C-alpha atoms as a printed R data frame, in Angstrom:
    type eleno elety resid chain resno       x       y       z
1   ATOM     1    CA   GLN     A     1 -35.382 -16.172 -12.479
2   ATOM     2    CA   VAL     A     2 -32.989 -13.221 -13.038
3   ATOM     3    CA   GLN     A     3 -32.489 -10.878 -10.295
4   ATOM     4    CA   LEU     A     4 -31.128  -7.317 -10.956
5   ATOM     5    CA   VAL     A     5 -29.921  -5.041  -8.291
6   ATOM     6    CA   GLU     A     6 -28.956  -1.390  -9.043
7   ATOM     7    CA   SER     A     7 -26.671   0.833  -6.934
8   ATOM     8    CA   GLY     A     8 -24.944   4.414  -7.303
9   ATOM     9    CA   GLY     A     9 -27.671   6.705  -7.341
10  ATOM    10    CA   GLY     A    10 -27.693   9.878  -5.635
11  ATOM    11    CA   LEU     A    11 -27.775  13.623  -6.043
12  ATOM    12    CA   VAL     A    12 -25.465  15.436  -7.818
13  ATOM    13    CA   GLN     A    13 -25.235  19.050  -9.386
14  ATOM    14    CA   ALA     A    14 -25.793  19.772 -12.809
15  ATOM    15    CA   GLY     A    15 -22.590  19.363 -14.971
16  ATOM    16    CA   GLY     A    16 -21.419  16.519 -12.451
17  ATOM    17    CA   SER     A    17 -21.281  12.609 -13.159
18  ATOM    18    CA   LEU     A    18 -22.452   9.457 -11.541
19  ATOM    19    CA   ARG     A    19 -21.662   5.853 -12.215
20  ATOM    20    CA   LEU     A    20 -24.600   3.366 -11.858
21  ATOM    21    CA   SER     A    21 -24.018  -0.462 -11.409
22  ATOM    22    CA   CYS     A    22 -26.134  -3.307 -11.848
23  ATOM    23    CA   ALA     A    23 -25.516  -6.595 -10.478
24  ATOM    24    CA   ALA     A    24 -27.099  -9.451 -12.029
25  ATOM    25    CA   SER     A    25 -27.890 -13.039 -10.745
26  ATOM    26    CA   GLY     A    26 -29.917 -16.237 -11.749
27  ATOM    27    CA   ARG     A    27 -29.168 -16.389 -15.342
28  ATOM    28    CA   THR     A    28 -26.213 -16.610 -17.546
29  ATOM    29    CA   PHE     A    29 -25.510 -13.125 -17.702
30  ATOM    30    CA   SER     A    30 -23.046 -13.107 -20.500
31  ATOM    31    CA   THR     A    31 -25.352 -14.129 -23.113
32  ATOM    32    CA   TYR     A    32 -28.046 -11.565 -22.583
33  ATOM    33    CA   SER     A    33 -27.885  -8.086 -23.722
34  ATOM    34    CA   MET     A    34 -28.397  -5.807 -20.788
35  ATOM    35    CA   GLY     A    35 -29.580  -2.132 -20.767
36  ATOM    36    CA   TRP     A    36 -30.978   0.740 -18.713
37  ATOM    37    CA   PHE     A    37 -34.285   2.572 -18.649
38  ATOM    38    CA   ARG     A    38 -35.440   5.610 -16.736
39  ATOM    39    CA   GLN     A    39 -38.625   6.999 -15.562
40  ATOM    40    CA   ALA     A    40 -39.141  10.599 -14.433
41  ATOM    41    CA   PRO     A    41 -42.199  11.821 -12.104
42  ATOM    42    CA   ALA     A    42 -45.352  11.699 -14.378
43  ATOM    43    CA   LYS     A    43 -43.709  10.353 -17.404
44  ATOM    44    CA   GLU     A    44 -43.482   7.192 -19.223
45  ATOM    45    CA   ARG     A    45 -40.588   4.733 -18.623
46  ATOM    46    CA   GLU     A    46 -37.967   5.348 -21.359
47  ATOM    47    CA   PHE     A    47 -35.088   3.687 -22.918
48  ATOM    48    CA   VAL     A    48 -31.562   5.083 -22.161
49  ATOM    49    CA   ALA     A    49 -28.952   2.606 -23.384
50  ATOM    50    CA   ALA     A    50 -28.460  -1.083 -24.065
51  ATOM    51    CA   ILE     A    51 -25.365  -3.115 -24.719
52  ATOM    52    CA   SER     A    52 -25.049  -6.445 -26.572
53  ATOM    53    CA   TRP     A    53 -24.373  -9.688 -24.726
54  ATOM    54    CA   SER     A    54 -20.911  -9.702 -25.905
55  ATOM    55    CA   GLY     A    55 -20.181  -6.023 -24.957
56  ATOM    56    CA   SER     A    56 -19.209  -5.245 -28.526
57  ATOM    57    CA   SER     A    57 -22.246  -3.193 -29.638
58  ATOM    58    CA   THR     A    58 -24.044  -0.200 -27.561
59  ATOM    59    CA   TYR     A    59 -27.135   1.555 -28.416
60  ATOM    60    CA   TYR     A    60 -28.208   4.978 -26.803
61  ATOM    61    CA   ALA     A    61 -31.325   7.095 -26.840
62  ATOM    62    CA   ASP     A    62 -30.479  10.512 -28.400
63  ATOM    63    CA   SER     A    63 -31.070  12.208 -25.144
64  ATOM    64    CA   VAL     A    64 -27.925  10.700 -23.498
65  ATOM    65    CA   LYS     A    65 -25.839  10.034 -26.639
66  ATOM    66    CA   GLY     A    66 -22.223  11.474 -25.907
67  ATOM    67    CA   ARG     A    67 -22.750  12.027 -22.094
68  ATOM    68    CA   PHE     A    68 -23.459   8.351 -21.161
69  ATOM    69    CA   THR     A    69 -21.537   5.410 -21.496
70  ATOM    70    CA   ILE     A    70 -22.883   1.933 -20.804
71  ATOM    71    CA   SER     A    71 -20.242  -0.854 -20.186
72  ATOM    72    CA   ARG     A    72 -20.218  -4.594 -18.722
73  ATOM    73    CA   ASP     A    73 -17.998  -6.951 -16.895
74  ATOM    74    CA   ASN     A    74 -19.255 -10.400 -17.789
75  ATOM    75    CA   ALA     A    75 -16.636 -11.808 -15.004
76  ATOM    76    CA   LYS     A    76 -18.414  -9.606 -12.378
77  ATOM    77    CA   ASN     A    77 -22.043 -10.208 -13.781
78  ATOM    78    CA   THR     A    78 -22.366  -6.418 -13.536
79  ATOM    79    CA   VAL     A    79 -23.658  -3.747 -16.175
80  ATOM    80    CA   TYR     A    80 -22.582  -0.122 -15.695
81  ATOM    81    CA   LEU     A    81 -23.777   3.340 -16.598
82  ATOM    82    CA   GLU     A    82 -21.329   6.317 -16.699
83  ATOM    83    CA   MET     A    83 -23.369   9.574 -16.729
84  ATOM    84    CA   SER     A    84 -21.453  12.877 -17.325
85  ATOM    85    CA   SER     A    85 -22.661  16.548 -17.864
86  ATOM    86    CA   LEU     A    86 -25.762  15.594 -16.365
87  ATOM    87    CA   LYS     A    87 -28.671  17.725 -16.444
88  ATOM    88    CA   PRO     A    88 -31.696  18.333 -14.387
89  ATOM    89    CA   GLU     A    89 -33.858  16.688 -16.926
90  ATOM    90    CA   ASP     A    90 -31.903  13.464 -16.261
91  ATOM    91    CA   THR     A    91 -33.576  13.191 -12.894
92  ATOM    92    CA   ALA     A    92 -35.424   9.916 -12.627
93  ATOM    93    CA   VAL     A    93 -35.390   6.626 -11.092
94  ATOM    94    CA   TYR     A    94 -33.063   4.446 -13.336
95  ATOM    95    CA   TYR     A    95 -33.761   0.713 -13.814
96  ATOM    96    CA   CYS     A    96 -31.695  -1.957 -15.097
97  ATOM    97    CA   ALA     A    97 -32.915  -4.391 -17.574
98  ATOM    98    CA   VAL     A    98 -31.854  -7.809 -19.005
99  ATOM    99    CA   ASP     A    99 -33.179  -8.837 -22.459
100 ATOM   100    CA   SER     A   100 -35.887 -11.138 -22.998
101 ATOM   101    CA   VAL     A   101 -33.964 -13.212 -25.864
102 ATOM   102    CA   LYS     A   102 -30.693 -14.987 -25.468
103 ATOM   103    CA   MET     A   103 -27.808 -13.866 -27.642
104 ATOM   104    CA   ARG     A   104 -29.698 -11.353 -29.707
105 ATOM   105    CA   PRO     A   105 -27.820 -10.570 -32.796
106 ATOM   106    CA   ASP     A   106 -29.056  -6.808 -33.105
107 ATOM   107    CA   VAL     A   107 -28.975  -5.069 -29.916
108 ATOM   108    CA   THR     A   108 -30.856  -2.168 -31.365
109 ATOM   109    CA   GLY     A   109 -33.817  -4.634 -31.382
110 ATOM   110    CA   TRP     A   110 -33.709  -5.695 -27.836
111 ATOM   111    CA   VAL     A   111 -37.030  -6.110 -25.621
112 ATOM   112    CA   PRO     A   112 -36.374  -5.984 -21.873
113 ATOM   113    CA   GLY     A   113 -37.592  -8.973 -20.070
114 ATOM   114    CA   ALA     A   114 -37.042  -8.040 -16.311
115 ATOM   115    CA   PHE     A   115 -36.218  -4.853 -14.416
116 ATOM   116    CA   GLY     A   116 -34.268  -4.303 -11.317
117 ATOM   117    CA   GLN     A   117 -36.067  -2.185  -8.541
118 ATOM   118    CA   GLY     A   118 -34.376   1.097  -9.752
119 ATOM   119    CA   THR     A   119 -32.233   3.619  -8.183
120 ATOM   120    CA   GLN     A   120 -32.874   7.288  -7.894
121 ATOM   121    CA   VAL     A   121 -30.504  10.017  -9.699
122 ATOM   122    CA   THR     A   122 -31.315  13.673  -8.811
123 ATOM   123    CA   VAL     A   123 -29.744  16.425 -10.573
124 ATOM   124    CA   SER     A   124 -29.740  19.687  -9.139
125 ATOM   125    CA   SER     A   125 -29.611  22.884 -11.372
């Protein structure tokens, strides 16, 4: 059973930056694609970014492309989300997720199998 623990959320002004971290345990981290989702109040959870199990491929939602960067450190069992040029509409609870399939060849087709508990990101205008 995988466990995912997010950290790094907080309050930031528009235009600012934050880095989220997600520490994983309980599974062979380096063989699974990882990703981030977010959920704003009264909205559905939406995909933000994903990174392949090797770290060689990344995939972003159009709304964050060019502003957010996903990365991973397999030695630390941790995935990161660097967020810059933040906008008030980025305000949400951000969830880390692990792929449901091991060593998926195409990260764009990944399907989350488990989520962390989430971390709040609030961007003030």
